[in-house]
N, CA, C and O of each residue as an XYZ file, in Angstrom:
896
protein
N      11.123     -6.280     15.235
C      10.310     -5.447     16.106
C       8.865     -5.485     15.631
O       8.591     -5.277     14.449
N       7.943     -5.751     16.547
C       6.530     -5.806     16.221
C       5.981     -4.391     16.103
O       6.272     -3.536     16.940
N       5.193     -4.146     15.074
C       4.654     -2.819     14.840
C       3.450     -2.546     15.727
O       2.622     -3.430     15.946
N       3.351     -1.329     16.236
C       2.125     -0.879     16.886
C       1.084     -0.638     15.799
O       1.419     -0.221     14.690
N      -0.182     -0.901     16.123
C      -1.200     -0.698     15.106
C      -2.567     -0.488     15.732
O      -2.813     -0.865     16.878
N      -3.447      0.121     14.956
C      -4.858      0.215     15.283
C      -5.614     -0.755     14.382
O      -5.220     -0.995     13.241
N      -6.697     -1.304     14.907
C      -7.497     -2.256     14.138
C      -8.959     -1.841     14.197
O      -9.475     -1.502     15.262
N      -9.618     -1.869     13.055
C     -11.065     -1.670     12.976
C     -11.697     -3.002     12.604
O     -11.463     -3.534     11.519
N     -12.497     -3.529     13.514
C     -13.163     -4.804     13.263
C     -14.560     -4.562     12.707
O     -15.246     -3.638     13.145
N     -14.992     -5.377     11.749
C     -16.364     -5.253     11.249
C     -17.367     -5.800     12.259
O     -16.989     -6.472     13.218
N     -18.641     -5.510     12.040
C     -19.679     -5.984     12.954
C     -19.788     -7.500     12.931
O     -20.030     -8.123     13.964
N     -19.611     -8.096     11.755
C     -19.651     -9.553     11.617
C     -18.232    -10.096     11.485
O     -17.274     -9.329     11.390
N     -18.102    -11.414     11.478
C     -16.787    -12.024     11.322
C     -16.147    -11.549     10.015
O     -16.793    -11.528      8.968
N     -14.881    -11.173     10.090
C     -14.190    -10.618      8.926
C     -14.069    -11.657      7.821
O     -13.736    -12.817      8.067
N     -14.349    -11.213      6.589
C     -14.175    -12.079      5.424
C     -12.904    -11.715      4.659
O     -12.508    -12.420      3.731
N     -12.268    -10.609      5.052
C     -11.069    -10.136      4.376
C     -10.354     -9.164      5.296
O     -10.922     -8.688      6.278
N      -9.097     -8.873      4.967
C      -8.302     -7.929      5.750
C      -7.593     -6.960      4.826
O      -7.094     -7.337      3.766
N      -7.559     -5.698      5.248
C      -6.806     -4.655      4.555
C      -5.761     -4.114      5.517
O      -6.090     -3.694      6.627
N      -4.507     -4.122      5.098
C      -3.416     -3.510      5.856
C      -3.102     -2.191      5.163
O      -2.645     -2.186      4.020
N      -3.343     -1.071      5.844
C      -3.280      0.261      5.229
C      -2.084      1.017      5.800
O      -2.020      1.260      7.005
N      -1.142      1.387      4.944
C       0.125      1.978      5.359
C       0.133      3.474      5.081
O      -0.136      3.914      3.964
N       0.444      4.242      6.110
C       0.438      5.699      6.027
C       1.705      6.234      5.364
O       2.623      5.477      5.048
N       1.739      7.537      5.161
C       2.880      8.187      4.548
C       3.906      8.667      5.564
O       3.731      8.501      6.771
N       4.971      9.261      5.061
C       6.076      9.751      5.873
C       5.592     10.792      6.889
O       4.891     11.742      6.540
N       5.981     10.591      8.150
C       5.678     11.552      9.201
C       4.295     11.439      9.793
O       3.975     12.163     10.735
N       3.460     10.549      9.271
C       2.104     10.360      9.795
C       2.096      9.160     10.742
O       3.154      8.734     11.207
N       0.926      8.617     11.028
C       0.839      7.389     11.824
C      -0.387      6.616     11.386
O      -1.101      7.019     10.468
N      -0.622      5.494     12.058
C      -1.689      4.595     11.637
C      -3.073      5.195     11.679
O      -3.971      4.719     10.984
N      -3.271      6.240     12.487
C      -4.602      6.846     12.595
C      -4.965      7.679     11.368
O      -6.117      8.080     11.208
N      -4.000      7.935     10.515
C      -4.180      8.863      9.402
C      -5.350      8.479      8.497
O      -6.095      9.344      8.037
N      -5.507      7.170      8.243
C      -6.527      6.741      7.289
C      -7.718      6.053      7.947
O      -8.587      5.536      7.245
N      -7.778      6.035      9.261
C      -8.957      5.467      9.927
C     -10.236      6.174      9.481
O     -11.228      5.499      9.207
N     -10.255      7.533      9.396
C     -11.492      8.200      8.966
C     -11.871      7.921      7.514
O     -12.989      8.232      7.102
N     -10.961      7.342      6.731
C     -11.261      7.070      5.321
C     -12.143      5.853      5.132
O     -12.780      5.715      4.088
N     -12.197      4.961      6.120
C     -12.909      3.695      5.933
C     -14.382      3.900      5.589
O     -14.859      3.257      4.654
N     -15.140      4.763      6.292
C     -16.549      4.936      5.898
C     -16.719      5.450      4.474
O     -17.733      5.178      3.832
N     -15.724      6.196      3.975
C     -15.824      6.756      2.627
C     -15.631      5.702      1.542
O     -15.882      5.970      0.367
N     -15.192      4.515      1.923
C     -15.115      3.413      0.969
C     -16.506      2.901      0.607
O     -16.710      2.320     -0.458
N     -17.463      3.127      1.514
C     -18.860      2.745      1.284
C     -18.999      1.268      0.939
O     -19.713      0.901      0.006
N     -18.309      0.428      1.699
C     -18.402     -1.009      1.464
C     -19.765     -1.526      1.899
O     -20.296     -1.076      2.914
N     -20.340     -2.460      1.154
C     -21.632     -3.019      1.564
C     -21.498     -3.842      2.840
O     -20.447     -4.425      3.107
N     -22.569     -3.884      3.622
C     -22.546     -4.647      4.867
C     -22.310     -6.122      4.666
O     -21.918     -6.826      5.597
N     -22.545     -6.600      3.453
C     -22.332     -8.018      3.151
C     -20.853     -8.370      3.009
O     -20.504     -9.542      2.864
N     -19.979     -7.350      3.052
C     -18.533     -7.577      2.940
C     -17.840     -7.047      4.195
O     -17.291     -5.946      4.185
N     -17.866     -7.836      5.281
C     -17.209     -7.386      6.520
C     -15.683     -7.487      6.401
O     -15.134     -8.581      6.267
N     -15.022     -6.357      6.451
C     -13.570     -6.296      6.243
C     -12.897     -5.773      7.507
O     -13.344     -4.791      8.100
N     -11.830     -6.432      7.908
C     -10.989     -5.947      9.003
C      -9.930     -5.010      8.432
O      -9.299     -5.324      7.423
N      -9.735     -3.864      9.074
C      -8.718     -2.907      8.652
C      -7.640     -2.802      9.724
O      -7.935     -2.618     10.905
N      -6.393     -2.920      9.295
C      -5.250     -2.778     10.189
C      -4.444     -1.559      9.760
O      -4.141     -1.390      8.579
N      -4.100     -0.709     10.730
C      -3.377      0.529     10.463
C      -2.094      0.554     11.306
O      -2.093      1.091     12.414
N      -1.013     -0.020     10.791
C       0.241     -0.049     11.565
C       0.934      1.310     11.571
O       0.771      2.116     10.655
N       1.708      1.539     12.624
C       2.555      2.726     12.738
C       3.960      2.388     12.249
O       4.539      1.385     12.665
N       4.501      3.209     11.381
C       5.890      3.037     10.961
C       6.829      3.306     12.128
O       6.500      4.110     13.000
N       7.985      2.657     12.169
C       8.978      2.965     13.207
C       9.470      4.406     13.076
O       9.458      4.983     11.988
N       9.895      4.966     14.183
C      10.521      6.288     14.163
C      11.998      6.095     13.843
O      12.698      5.331     14.507
N      12.461      6.809     12.804
C      13.857      6.695     12.385
C      14.319      8.039     11.825
O      13.486      8.820     11.364
N      15.612      8.330     11.850
C      16.107      9.555     11.217
C      15.884      9.501      9.703
O      16.080      8.464      9.069
N      15.471     10.632      9.143
C      15.230     10.716      7.701
C      16.205     11.730      7.110
O      16.156     12.917      7.433
N      17.080     11.250      6.252
C      18.199     12.053      5.747
C      17.730     13.338      5.076
O      18.285     14.407      5.333
N      16.699     13.247      4.204
C      16.277     14.441      3.459
C      15.599     15.474      4.353
O      15.401     16.617      3.941
N      15.247     15.084      5.565
C      14.675     16.024      6.528
C      15.698     16.399      7.596
O      15.354     16.619      8.757
N      16.948     16.466      7.185
C      18.001     16.881      8.101
C      18.334     15.869      9.170
O      18.905     16.226     10.200
N      17.989     14.609      8.949
C      18.245     13.573      9.940
C      17.274     13.581     11.103
O      17.487     12.888     12.098
N      16.207     14.364     10.985
C      15.230     14.461     12.073
C      14.451     13.147     12.201
O      13.952     12.641     11.196
N      14.332     12.579     13.415
C      13.580     11.326     13.578
C      12.080     11.560     13.406
O      11.525     12.527     13.928
N      11.454     10.683     12.687
C      10.007     10.753     12.465
C       9.512      9.385     12.028
O      10.318      8.542     11.633
N       8.196      9.138     12.087
C       7.683      7.864     11.575
C       7.999      7.731     10.093
O       7.608      8.572      9.283
N       8.707      6.671      9.751
C       9.133      6.480      8.359
C       9.302      4.987      8.103
O       9.881      4.260      8.911
N       8.787      4.553      6.969
C       8.947      3.144      6.600
C      10.351      2.860      6.106
O      10.804      1.716      6.154
N      11.050      3.885      5.631
C      12.446      3.749      5.212
C      13.049      5.139      5.122
O      12.337      6.142      5.079
N      14.377      5.180      5.096
C      15.083      6.453      4.980
C      15.142      6.872      3.511
O      15.401      6.056      2.626
N      14.897      8.157      3.273
C      15.030      8.727      1.936
C      16.330      9.518      1.901
O      16.516     10.459      2.672
N      17.225      9.128      1.003
C      18.567      9.716      0.972
C      18.634     10.948      0.083
O      19.394     11.875      0.363
N      17.843     10.965     -0.991
C      17.817     12.111     -1.906
C      16.391     12.331     -2.371
O      15.707     11.377     -2.744
N      15.930     13.585     -2.355
C      14.555     13.909     -2.716
C      14.472     14.365     -4.169
O      13.683     15.253     -4.491
N      15.269     13.772     -5.044
C      15.189     14.112     -6.459
C      14.215     13.172     -7.155
O      13.573     12.352     -6.499
N      14.100     13.277     -8.449
C      13.137     12.468     -9.177
C      13.469     10.982     -9.104
O      12.587     10.147     -9.301
N      14.719     10.638     -8.825
C      15.108      9.233     -8.720
C      14.779      8.639     -7.358
O      14.722      7.418     -7.211
N      14.558      9.509     -6.345
C      14.162      9.056     -5.008
C      15.111      7.972     -4.455
O      14.677      6.859     -4.157
N      16.381      8.299     -4.323
C      17.335      7.324     -3.778
C      17.002      7.059     -2.314
O      16.862      7.992     -1.523
N      16.877      5.795     -1.962
C      16.437      5.411     -0.621
C      17.415      4.414      0.000
O      18.299      3.874     -0.665
N      17.221      4.194      1.296
C      17.959      3.150      2.006
C      17.173      1.841      1.856
O      16.138      1.660      2.497
N      17.657      0.951      1.026
C      16.894     -0.259      0.722
C      16.844     -1.235      1.892
O      15.916     -2.039      1.981
N      17.824     -1.181      2.790
C      17.791     -2.085      3.948
C      16.578     -1.783      4.831
O      15.928     -2.704      5.327
N      16.268     -0.491      5.032
C      15.105     -0.151      5.851
C      13.807     -0.456      5.115
O      12.807     -0.787      5.751
N      13.802     -0.353      3.790
C      12.627     -0.775      3.020
C      12.386     -2.266      3.199
O      11.251     -2.689      3.419
N      13.438     -3.062      3.109
C      13.306     -4.508      3.304
C      12.816     -4.841      4.706
O      11.992     -5.738      4.888
N      13.325     -4.115      5.692
C      12.900     -4.348      7.079
C      11.407     -4.091      7.235
O      10.701     -4.879      7.865
N      10.927     -2.996      6.665
C       9.498     -2.695      6.751
C       8.668     -3.746      6.023
O       7.602     -4.134      6.500
N       9.148     -4.204      4.884
C       8.427     -5.252      4.157
C       8.325     -6.525      4.994
O       7.296     -7.200      4.971
N       9.375     -6.853      5.724
C       9.327     -8.019      6.606
C       8.289     -7.834      7.707
O       7.582     -8.776      8.066
N       8.199     -6.617      8.241
C       7.224     -6.342      9.296
C       5.794     -6.421      8.771
O       4.906     -6.924      9.459
N       5.571     -5.928      7.562
C       4.240     -6.043      6.974
C       3.947     -7.498      6.626
O       2.809     -7.951      6.745
N       4.969     -8.225      6.199
C       4.802     -9.654      5.962
C       4.356    -10.383      7.226
O       3.561    -11.320      7.153
N       4.863     -9.958      8.381
C       4.449    -10.568      9.652
C       2.972    -10.285      9.933
O       2.275    -11.131     10.493
N       2.493     -9.105      9.550
C       1.065     -8.809      9.712
C       0.217     -9.671      8.782
O      -0.871    -10.113      9.153
N       0.717     -9.905      7.576
C       0.010    -10.824      6.677
C      -0.082    -12.205      7.302
O      -1.140    -12.834      7.276
N       1.023    -12.677      7.862
C       1.024    -13.989      8.511
C       0.037    -14.022      9.678
O      -0.632    -15.031      9.902
N      -0.050    -12.933     10.407
C      -1.009    -12.846     11.514
C      -2.438    -13.028     11.003
O      -3.233    -13.747     11.609
N      -2.756    -12.378      9.896
C      -4.105    -12.501      9.347
C      -4.361    -13.912      8.807
O      -5.479    -14.417      8.909
N      -3.354    -14.540      8.244
C      -3.496    -15.931      7.812
C      -3.825    -16.828      8.998
O      -4.671    -17.717      8.899
N      -3.156    -16.591     10.114
C      -3.397    -17.391     11.318
C      -4.794    -17.151     11.889
O      -5.350    -18.006     12.579
N      -5.355    -15.967     11.589
C      -6.709    -15.661     12.056
C      -7.771    -16.192     11.109
O      -8.963    -15.969     11.322
N      -7.343    -16.898     10.057
C      -8.285    -17.563      9.171
C      -8.633    -16.816      7.902
O      -9.536    -17.235      7.178
N      -7.939    -15.711      7.604
C      -8.194    -14.976      6.366
C      -7.286    -15.546      5.278
O      -6.067    -15.534      5.448
N      -7.831    -16.041      4.173
C      -6.975    -16.573      3.096
C      -6.115    -15.475      2.480
O      -6.499    -14.305      2.468
N      -4.959    -15.857      1.974
C      -4.037    -14.876      1.385
C      -4.703    -14.074      0.280
O      -4.451    -12.876      0.149
N      -5.554    -14.718     -0.521
C      -6.171    -14.017     -1.646
C      -7.255    -13.029     -1.213
O      -7.857    -12.358     -2.051
N      -7.501    -12.940      0.091
C      -8.436    -11.949      0.631
C      -7.733    -11.009      1.619
O      -8.361    -10.416      2.496
N      -6.429    -10.895      1.449
C      -5.626     -9.932      2.199
C      -5.096     -8.899      1.208
O      -4.503     -9.246      0.187
N      -5.318     -7.632      1.526
C      -4.972     -6.531      0.629
C      -4.023     -5.565      1.324
O      -4.114     -5.346      2.531
N      -3.122     -4.998      0.556
C      -2.238     -3.955      1.055
C      -2.621     -2.639      0.391
O      -2.629     -2.534     -0.835
N      -2.938     -1.634      1.206
C      -3.191     -0.280      0.742
C      -2.046      0.586      1.250
O      -1.551      0.359      2.354
N      -1.620      1.563      0.477
C      -0.567      2.448      0.964
C      -0.598      3.795      0.294
O      -0.861      3.905     -0.904
N      -0.323      4.834      1.084
C      -0.238      6.198      0.591
C       1.212      6.663      0.640
O       1.884      6.508      1.660
N       1.692      7.230     -0.457
C       3.034      7.817     -0.522
C       4.082      6.773     -0.130
O       4.175      5.730     -0.777
N       4.866      7.033      0.909
C       5.886      6.064      1.314
C       5.265      4.712      1.654
O       5.852      3.668      1.371
N       4.085      4.730      2.257
C       3.397      3.479      2.562
C       3.032      2.702      1.316
O       3.029      1.471      1.328
N       2.719      3.415      0.229
C       2.431      2.737     -1.028
C       3.648      2.046     -1.602
O       3.541      0.961     -2.174
N       4.814      2.676     -1.452
C       6.050      2.052     -1.923
C       6.309      0.747     -1.181
O       6.769     -0.228     -1.777
N       6.017      0.724      0.118
C       6.184     -0.503      0.909
C       5.146     -1.539      0.502
O       5.445     -2.732      0.456
N       3.935     -1.092      0.209
C       2.902     -2.028     -0.244
C       3.322     -2.716     -1.537
O       3.214     -3.936     -1.660
N       3.802     -1.931     -2.501
C       4.330     -2.518     -3.737
C       5.416     -3.548     -3.423
O       5.350     -4.696     -3.865
N       6.416     -3.114     -2.651
C       7.606     -3.924     -2.401
C       7.252     -5.225     -1.689
O       7.813     -6.278     -1.993
N       6.329     -5.150     -0.750
C       5.939     -6.338      0.014
C       5.126     -7.298     -0.838
O       5.436     -8.487     -0.915
N       4.084     -6.778     -1.477
C       3.139     -7.644     -2.179
C       3.764     -8.332     -3.384
O       3.538     -9.522     -3.604
N       4.544     -7.600     -4.162
C       5.106     -8.182     -5.377
C       6.109     -9.290     -5.081
O       6.354    -10.148     -5.929
N       6.678     -9.278     -3.906
C       7.674    -10.292     -3.525
C       7.101    -11.378     -2.626
O       7.806    -12.325     -2.279
N       5.831    -11.255     -2.243
C       5.257    -12.185     -1.268
C       5.051    -13.566     -1.913
O       4.650    -13.647     -3.074
N       5.322    -14.653     -1.171
C       5.313    -15.984     -1.788
C       3.945    -16.643     -1.946
O       3.865    -17.787     -2.393
N       2.871    -15.945     -1.591
C       1.520    -16.459     -1.837
C       0.712    -15.367     -2.521
O       0.949    -14.182     -2.289
N      -0.234    -15.755     -3.355
C      -1.037    -14.785     -4.095
C      -1.927    -13.997     -3.142
O      -2.762    -14.573     -2.445
N      -1.747    -12.674     -3.114
C      -2.547    -11.800     -2.276
C      -3.752    -11.277     -3.047
O      -3.864    -11.465     -4.259
N      -4.659    -10.610     -2.313
C      -5.868    -10.103     -2.941
C      -5.613     -8.946     -3.877
O      -6.255     -8.831     -4.921
N      -4.674     -8.085     -3.509
C      -4.371     -6.953     -4.362
C      -3.710     -5.823     -3.612
O      -3.517     -5.886     -2.398
N      -3.363     -4.782     -4.357
C      -2.701     -3.590     -3.825
C      -3.448     -2.349     -4.292
O      -3.848     -2.252     -5.452
N      -3.630     -1.406     -3.380
C      -4.077     -0.063     -3.740
C      -2.924      0.875     -3.426
O      -2.524      1.009     -2.269
N      -2.392      1.521     -4.446
C      -1.222      2.396     -4.320
C      -1.654      3.836     -4.594
O      -2.057      4.171     -5.708
N      -1.566      4.683     -3.565
C      -2.065      6.055     -3.645
C      -0.907      7.043     -3.584
O      -0.152      7.064     -2.612
N      -0.771      7.857     -4.618
C       0.220      8.947     -4.629
C       1.613      8.434     -4.278
O       2.265      8.954     -3.373
N       2.057      7.423     -4.991
C       3.299      6.757     -4.612
C       4.138      6.405     -5.836
O       3.869      6.874     -6.942
N       5.146      5.584     -5.626
C       6.096      5.210     -6.668
C       6.649      3.825     -6.356
O       6.455      3.308     -5.256
N       7.328      3.233     -7.312
C       7.918      1.906     -7.134
C       9.367      2.086     -6.711
O      10.241      2.313     -7.548
N       9.622      1.985     -5.407
C      10.942      2.307     -4.863
C      11.996      1.263     -5.213
O      13.191      1.560     -5.199
N      11.564      0.049     -5.524
C      12.524     -1.039     -5.759
C      12.442     -1.548     -7.188
O      12.572     -2.748     -7.432
N      12.226     -0.636     -8.137
C      12.029     -1.043     -9.531
C      13.216     -1.822    -10.088
O      13.029     -2.784    -10.833
N      14.436     -1.415     -9.733
C      15.621     -2.069    -10.294
C      15.717     -3.529     -9.869
O      16.255     -4.361    -10.599
N      15.189     -3.838     -8.677
C      15.277     -5.198     -8.150
C      14.110     -6.080     -8.580
O      14.219     -7.306     -8.567
N      13.008     -5.467     -8.954
C      11.778     -6.227     -9.101
C      11.808     -7.283    -10.207
O      11.185     -8.330    -10.031
N      12.497     -7.074    -11.340
C      12.516     -8.156    -12.326
C      13.064     -9.469    -11.771
O      12.646    -10.547    -12.193
N      13.998     -9.378    -10.827
C      14.563    -10.584    -10.220
C      13.756    -11.057     -9.009
O      13.786    -12.242     -8.677
N      13.031    -10.140     -8.341
C      12.403    -10.474     -7.067
C      10.895    -10.662     -7.134
O      10.296    -11.129     -6.165
N      10.261    -10.311     -8.257
C       8.829    -10.535     -8.383
C       8.527    -12.020     -8.206
O       9.072    -12.863     -8.918
N       7.653    -12.332     -7.249
C       7.330    -13.735     -7.011
C       6.258    -14.192     -8.000
O       5.286    -13.472     -8.227
N       6.420    -15.371     -8.587
C       5.434    -15.849     -9.565
C       4.011    -15.873     -9.014
O       3.058    -15.708     -9.776
N       3.847    -16.076     -7.712
C       2.512    -16.123     -7.121
C       1.767    -14.809     -7.296
O       0.537    -14.795     -7.345
N       2.506    -13.699     -7.390
C       1.875    -12.397     -7.519
C       2.146    -11.730     -8.868
O       2.082    -10.507     -8.993
N       2.447    -12.544     -9.864
C       2.683    -12.009    -11.204
C       1.403    -11.486    -11.843
O       1.464    -10.758    -12.833
N       0.241    -11.846    -11.291
C      -1.031    -11.334    -11.783
C      -1.763    -10.531    -10.735
O      -2.992    -10.452    -10.757
N      -1.025     -9.933     -9.814
C      -1.606     -9.212     -8.680
C      -2.538     -8.089     -9.146
O      -2.113     -7.233     -9.921
N      -3.805     -8.070     -8.692
C      -4.678     -6.931     -9.005
C      -4.162     -5.662     -8.330
O      -3.760     -5.693     -7.167
N      -4.176     -4.551     -9.058
C      -3.632     -3.307     -8.532
C      -4.462     -2.127     -8.999
O      -4.804     -2.011    -10.176
N      -4.784     -1.245     -8.044
C      -5.403      0.035     -8.354
C      -4.408      1.119     -7.957
O      -3.986      1.182     -6.802
N      -4.033      1.964     -8.900
C      -3.032      3.007     -8.677
C      -3.678      4.368     -8.946
O      -4.163      4.624    -10.048
N      -3.681      5.228     -7.942
C      -4.290      6.555     -8.070
C      -3.250      7.624     -7.736
O      -2.395      7.424     -6.872
N      -3.333      8.761     -8.428
C      -2.348      9.824     -8.215
C      -2.979     11.174     -8.513
O      -3.837     11.300     -9.386
N      -2.534     12.181     -7.768
C      -2.990     13.539     -7.992
C      -2.175     14.227     -9.071
O      -0.945     14.183     -9.056
N      -2.872     14.871    -10.016
C      -2.176     15.536    -11.113
C      -1.395     16.762    -10.650
O      -0.495     17.221    -11.353
N      -1.731     17.304     -9.460
C      -1.032     18.480     -8.926
C      -0.119     18.123     -7.758
O       0.221     18.988     -6.950
N       0.275     16.862     -7.663
C       1.128     16.402     -6.558
C       2.524     17.013     -6.686
O       3.224     16.766     -7.668
N       2.932     17.818     -5.683
C       4.266     18.424     -5.711
C       5.227     17.753     -4.738
O       6.350     18.221     -4.554
N       4.794     16.659     -4.114
C       5.658     15.894     -3.204
C       6.163     14.632     -3.899
O       7.368     14.383     -3.954
N       5.245     13.850     -4.420
C       5.578     12.703     -5.268
C       5.009     13.031     -6.653
O       3.838     12.754     -6.911
N       5.804     13.609     -7.540
C       5.282     14.044     -8.838
C       4.583     12.910     -9.581
O       4.975     11.747     -9.485
N       3.550     13.271    -10.315
C       2.770     12.259    -11.026
C       3.623     11.493    -12.031
O       3.279     10.374    -12.410
N       4.726     12.084    -12.460
C       5.619     11.347    -13.358
C       6.148     10.074    -12.699
O       6.380      9.076    -13.381
N       6.342     10.101    -11.374
C       6.787      8.897    -10.669
C       5.686      7.847    -10.641
O       5.964      6.655    -10.776
N       4.441      8.274    -10.467
C       3.338      7.322    -10.511
C       3.201      6.693    -11.880
O       2.984      5.487    -11.998
N       3.327      7.513    -12.921
C       3.243      6.980    -14.286
C       4.414      6.059    -14.588
O       4.260      5.054    -15.282
N       5.579      6.402    -14.067
C       6.747      5.542    -14.275
C       6.524      4.179    -13.625
O       6.896      3.150    -14.189
N       5.915      4.172    -12.436
C       5.620      2.901    -11.776
C       4.689      2.045    -12.634
O       4.887      0.836    -12.756
N       3.672      2.677    -13.227
C       2.755      1.941    -14.096
C       3.517      1.295    -15.250
O       3.312      0.119    -15.552
N       4.398      2.066    -15.896
C       5.172      1.528    -17.017
C       6.059      0.373    -16.575
O       6.192     -0.622    -17.288
N       6.669      0.504    -15.392
C       7.552     -0.553    -14.894
C       6.750     -1.811    -14.559
O       7.197     -2.926    -14.827
N       5.575     -1.629    -13.977
C       4.727     -2.778    -13.653
C       4.251     -3.469    -14.930
O       4.191     -4.697    -14.995
N       3.919     -2.685    -15.926
C       3.493     -3.276    -17.203
C       4.631     -4.061    -17.849
O       4.398     -5.106    -18.456
N       5.853     -3.565    -17.719
C       6.995     -4.310    -18.267
C       7.169     -5.651    -17.563
O       7.689     -6.601    -18.148
N       6.734     -5.726    -16.308
C       6.810     -6.975    -15.558
C       5.654     -7.913    -15.900
O       5.607     -9.041    -15.411
N       4.724     -7.453    -16.735
C       3.601     -8.288    -17.127
C       2.342     -8.076    -16.318
O       1.353     -8.783    -16.514
N       2.362     -7.093    -15.391
C       1.187     -6.800    -14.586
C       0.279     -5.837    -15.344
O       0.689     -5.221    -16.328
N      -0.965     -5.718    -14.871
C      -1.943     -4.857    -15.549
C      -2.617     -3.946    -14.528
O      -3.808     -4.102    -14.257
N      -1.872     -2.993    -13.955
C      -2.457     -2.107    -12.951
C      -3.511     -1.180    -13.556
O      -3.389     -0.730    -14.696
N      -4.549     -0.908    -12.760
C      -5.559      0.069    -13.153
C      -5.086      1.445    -12.676
O      -4.688      1.592    -11.521
N      -5.126      2.449    -13.550
C      -4.571      3.781    -13.263
C      -5.682      4.825    -13.277
O      -6.541      4.822    -14.158
N      -5.653      5.717    -12.288
C      -6.624      6.808    -12.247
C      -5.959      8.070    -11.710
O      -5.300      8.037    -10.671
N      -6.134      9.183    -12.422
C      -5.634     10.480    -11.971
C      -6.776     11.315    -11.392
O      -7.922     11.222    -11.832
N      -6.432     12.135    -10.393
C      -7.392     13.058     -9.795
C      -6.783     14.452     -9.754
O      -5.567     14.579     -9.612
N      -7.596     15.509     -9.876
C      -7.073     16.885     -9.866
C      -6.793     17.380     -8.444
O      -7.408     18.340     -7.979
N      -5.863     16.716     -7.764
C      -5.546     17.029     -6.367
C      -4.031     17.067     -6.198
O      -3.279     16.686     -7.094
N      -3.599     17.540     -5.020
C      -2.181     17.579     -4.681
C      -1.788     16.259     -3.996
O      -2.325     15.204     -4.334
N      -0.858     16.317     -3.041
C      -0.403     15.097     -2.351
C      -1.378     14.794     -1.217
O      -1.132     15.121     -0.056
N      -2.472     14.171     -1.580
C      -3.585     13.951     -0.660
C      -4.520     12.940     -1.291
O      -4.268     12.453     -2.393
N      -5.593     12.626     -0.594
C      -6.658     11.817     -1.169
C      -7.939     12.639     -1.167
O      -8.048     13.629     -0.444
N      -8.906     12.227     -1.978
C     -10.174     12.929     -2.050
C     -11.313     11.918     -1.969
O     -11.101     10.716     -2.131
N     -12.514     12.410     -1.718
C     -13.666     11.523     -1.537
C     -13.940     10.676     -2.775
O     -14.131      9.468     -2.633
N     -13.970     11.244     -3.991
C     -14.202     10.376     -5.163
C     -13.161      9.267     -5.297
O     -13.482      8.155     -5.716
N     -11.923      9.572     -4.941
C     -10.862      8.568     -5.007
C     -11.140      7.433     -4.028
O     -11.013      6.261     -4.383
N     -11.518      7.776     -2.798
C     -11.807      6.747     -1.799
C     -13.058      5.957     -2.167
O     -13.126      4.753     -1.918
N     -14.043      6.624     -2.756
C     -15.208      5.895     -3.264
C     -14.784      4.862     -4.301
O     -15.279      3.735     -4.300
N     -13.865      5.250     -5.188
C     -13.390      4.312     -6.218
C     -12.639      3.149     -5.582
O     -12.801      2.000     -5.991
N     -11.818      3.449     -4.582
C     -11.093      2.383     -3.879
C     -12.079      1.378     -3.296
O     -11.861      0.170     -3.379
N     -13.165      1.875     -2.705
C     -14.170      0.982     -2.139
C     -14.829      0.112     -3.186
O     -15.041     -1.081     -2.967
N     -15.155      0.707     -4.328
C     -15.766     -0.087     -5.406
C     -14.803     -1.149     -5.915
O     -15.200     -2.283     -6.184
N     -13.529     -0.772     -6.045
C     -12.525     -1.725     -6.519
C     -12.378     -2.882     -5.529
O     -12.335     -4.045     -5.930
N     -12.300     -2.558     -4.233
C     -12.140     -3.603     -3.220
C     -13.348     -4.535     -3.220
O     -13.196     -5.755     -3.167
N     -14.544     -3.960     -3.279
C     -15.748     -4.793     -3.299
C     -15.751     -5.719     -4.511
O     -16.136     -6.884     -4.405
N     -15.324     -5.203     -5.659
C     -15.294     -6.022     -6.871
C     -14.300     -7.175     -6.729
O     -14.582     -8.299     -7.144
N     -13.139     -6.891     -6.144
C     -12.149     -7.954     -5.958
C     -12.662     -9.031     -5.015
O     -12.470    -10.223     -5.260
N     -13.312     -8.613     -3.944
C     -13.820     -9.580     -2.962
C     -14.950    -10.405     -3.545
O     -15.028    -11.607     -3.289
N     -15.825     -9.788     -4.323
C     -16.904    -10.526     -4.949
C     -16.363    -11.499     -5.990
O     -16.870    -12.612     -6.132
N     -15.334    -11.076     -6.716
C     -14.729    -11.972     -7.701
C     -14.081    -13.170     -7.013
O     -14.192    -14.298     -7.493
N     -13.402    -12.927     -5.885
C     -12.710    -14.004     -5.164
C     -13.672    -14.965     -4.483
O     -13.281    -16.077     -4.126
N     -14.924    -14.558     -4.298
C     -15.879    -15.435     -3.598
C     -16.531    -16.437     -4.529
O     -17.243    -17.337     -4.083
N     -16.287    -16.280     -5.827
C     -16.937    -17.187     -6.789
C     -16.265    -18.552     -6.810
O     -16.681    -19.434     -7.560
């Protein structure tokens, strides 16, 4: 199934693409207002894609249908999930990556951003993708497929640049899950950049400013 999405095109021809995945119960419009807060220079025209997650029943919410990248079976610290729906979403995001490749954006200038559940999909998709991507920004999230990743990490993305941010007062995805993801990624040989903010399950302006600086640095590095 093809995902519905919103797209923000830059004034000039795009030199890179960001696929930004929202959290549980939200939609693609959730992070559209965040783009100006990245404060990207005009010399870096970036296309932003904001896909909508499919509507599906979510077990921990009483089976109520809502936009969700995958079903969450238990809301404990282990976050037991339905891995088949996670894989399905990763395939759909992979199709968006392929779309951007066909539009002339090199894989190393395609980035996955994700908040909460969307961040888990960003991790899962990028680490398994068969071509080296530009990087991942993981916001207030966790590594949902940690048990599988030692076998499924693709060598092309064994050095994937990653910026991981989390709120110290997050009561939805506890910061311990974000820290656990960092430890698991480090065990895989990756070197994610970690930043904590004094916020709950949300994003803040300084955090988005940092995301913009990180993205600009990656794009400038890739242009050399």
